[in-house]
N, C-alpha and C positions, 0 to 999 in steps of 0.2 A: 504494499499499499504506500502511496506517496505521502510524504509528510506534509504538514500545512506549509512548512518552509519551501518545499519544492513546488507545491501548488502555487503559492504566492510568487515564486520566482518565475514560473511560466506565465502567470497573469501579467507581471511587470514586463517580462520579455515580449509578450504579445503586444502590449501597449506601446513599447518602444519600437517594435517592428512597424506597427501601424503609423507611427509618427516619425519614422526614420528620416524622411525627406525634409522635414520641417526645421528642427533645431534640437540641441540637447534638451532633455526633459527633466524638470525639477522633480525631486523625490515627492514633494508635497502634492504635485499634480497627479502622479501615479497613485500615491496613497489615497487621495480623495476619490479618483475615478474608479479604483479597484477595491475600495473599501478595505485597505490594509493599514495596520498600525505603522506610523512613520518610523518609529524606533526599530520595529522588527524589519521593515523594509530597508532601512539604512544598512543593517547588517548583511542582508541578502545581497543587496546591490554591491556592497563592498567586496563580498566574497566572489561575486561574479566578475568584478573588476580585477581583483587580484589573480583571477584564473584566466584573464585575457579574453573574456567574452564581452565585457563592456569597457567603455572608456568614459572619462569624465572631464568636464570643463568647469573651472571655478569662475566665480565672478558673474558679472552681468551677461545674460545670454547663456549662462552655465547650466549644467545638468549632466545626465547620463545619456549615452548613446550606444548603439551596437558597434562593435569593432569590425564585425563581419556581416555580410548579407545573411538575411534569415535562412536561406537555403543551405548555408554552411554551418549552422548551429544545430548540431544533432541532438535529439531528445535523450539518447543514452548518455551522452557527456554531461548533460545538466543533472540527470538523476544520479549518476555516479558522483558527481561533484558534491551534491547537497545531501544525498541520502546514502551514498556508499553503494554497496553491492546491489545488483538487480536480481541476482539469483535469490530463490527463496530459502536455500539452505547454504551454509558456508562450505560445505563439502562439494558443492557443484559450481562455486563461484569461480569465474575465470581470472578475476583481478583481486579478489579478496579471499582466496581459498584458505580454509582451515579444516584440518582433519576432523572427521566426525567423531565425537566422543561416545556415541551410543551404539555404533556397530563395529564389528571386528574387521570386516572386509568390504570397502565400498564397491568393489567390482561385483559383488554378489548381493548388494542391498537393492531391493526393488524400489524403495523410496528414493534412493540416490538416482537410479536409472530414470525414473519418471521425472523427477525434478530437473534432471539435466535436460530432458526433452522440453519441458516447460521453459527453462532458461533459453534454450536455443531458439524456440519459437518466439519468445519475448524479445530477444536480441535481434532477431531477423527483422522484426518491426521497428524497434527503437533505434537501431543503428542505421536505418534506411529512411526514417522520418525525421523532418527538421522542423524548426520554428515556423518556416514558411508554410508547411502543411497545417499546423495548428492555426495559423492566421487565416488560411484558405478556408478551413472548415468553419471558423468563426464568422467569416464574411458570408459564407454560403448560408449558414444558419440565420443570420440577420435578413438576408434577402427573402427567405421563405416565411420569416415571422410576420 
């Protein structure tokens, strides 16, 4: 399950992507439009900035902006950055692997085998979907509403 932190990060990134052509966006504007606590949002945006996803400009006309086009910001990267592993079990995680404490042989563990398939199916989607896809679906939904 995505944490609130990651959900808020996606909402902020969507807002930034939708306003990318205009100017850097103030934290207060994002917080107000997306109903997110400014203090919580500050921490999220700083983390995204420190990871090379966002840039910021200080002073008049300042705020946050995307460093890359939305189609280059992959969903899997954001989730791993803010939530850690995508896999549901540490023994099937590709980037955060930890030996399972409850079974003696992962190669013969049915749960491990099924969760590895779930991980692969999830990654197939998340590593091929970008911020642009989320923005596209959001706009599509608005047009039909």
